[in-house]
C-alpha angles and dihedrals in degrees: 000000000000120000117263128211115230140175123263097269091046090048091059092052092047091051091051095044105037103020091241126150132261125208120194118193108245092202104046098023091195107095132042129196119218122189109204137186099018143088117286092244093054091045092054093051093049091049092055092052096050108032103087104052094046093055098045094053090072096048116106118233110236115241119260114268097200140060135057130289119234091254091052091052092051091050090049092053092049093051091047092052092051092050092050091051091051097045100040111040104193132206116192091343099310139082110279112251122214090244093056092044090054092050091050092051092046091056091046091052093049091049091049093053091048090049091055090049092053092051100043104023094236140063120263110282098231091164113027091187095055120119113262094228092063131076120243118250138174139165142092124359088228086066091053092256118153098198127051115241089241087086089064098040094048085064098041092047093040094236117166095240132104129328088015095050108155088011089274094149096045105033092161090063092229117165108212098178138018131169142148125321116233115262096216114039091190090062107022118200134161102004150029122318105222098180124053110242135170094354094313115130119238114249096036118140115225130199123228091272097053102261126116119254111252123225131191119187129194094242094159090051098228093136095251139078120232105231099145088105088065103031118028093199090063099049130126112339090011092060111133112261096227134106098229129033125189126181143171125208091229131213097328090051092223137106109268119335109344092337099307090129092229116126099189119026120181090341093308121117122225118232091263117115118221135177100218097066118088117273090238091061092048092048091050091053090049090052092050091053093059 
């Protein structure tokens, strides 16, 4: 007769009836193995072969002590997304280049000046003593400008500074343009300088390369802007037929190519950025710079 495996209570009865052996697990204490109906030697061998698997089946697996919960994973993804948005400001799916940023600001400035004109019927009086037959202009000294562009933006932003002291030139309190403030006033780039430093006037608007944006307005209302002083290839009859012109000196920080005051030479544009050229030409230049 072959040995049989029984429960604890059955094992006791088998031991009493047949003289078999009983083996209780000292670790688990829950299951006993009784070998019945056989010789003691055979019972001992069978017990050794079967004891371990039977006991371990009833042991509980301890829970994992590592890994993330679902809530922790969601929080991690949210924080990661916020950091990406702060570190990598995107424009149309790519990192914004200084050239594209300058073009965006130039369009915003031109629109702001036109908005003021629509509201007040005249262009901002950045120099009340200027001759009426001349256009108004302001910007960086490197662009041969005599007035800082702060005189224009104090009006467009309705800041109580000259020539808008007491808000006399923007009594409606309308803010036509707002953008970032420069991070380092000692070397202003890409925003407004709010504190006068090193001879720079507070309220000036700087391009990504550290020069002021330059603005020319059709103050004499002849339908053109007089920019021949800045670019010889747009002088006299070649003057742009627009009411507002905005330009940046670009990466080399000089008028034209290396300061030659020529915007387009032999069909090639300088690195200056101007508002009166077609958007297609500006987009092509931006593509070539990549």
